[in-house]
C-alpha positions, 0 to 999 in steps of 0.5 A, spaced: 500 500 500 505 504 501 509 503 495 502 504 491 501 511 494 508 513 493 508 511 486 502 515 485 504 521 488 511 521 484 507 520 478 502 526 479 508 530 481 512 528 474 506 529 470 504 536 473 511 538 473 512 537 466 505 540 464 507 546 467 514 546 464 512 545 457 506 550 458 512 555 461 516 554 455 510 556 450 509 562 454 502 560 457 505 560 464 511 562 468 516 557 469 523 559 472 529 558 467 536 559 468 540 565 465 544 560 460 537 557 458 534 563 457 539 566 452 539 559 448 531 559 448 530 566 446 535 566 440 532 560 437 525 563 438 527 570 434 527 569 427 532 573 422 530 576 415 534 573 410 540 577 407 
């Protein structure tokens, strides 16, 4: 019973964590990011006009 409850809690936490993280990446929710992570993701989002 204890194992089942702990696996259920871990599964719910994992699903909620990744839902919030993905929605934060898509700018629907706020999710904290590291400074070195933000630079890469914002560079990937910006598009440049062809030269």
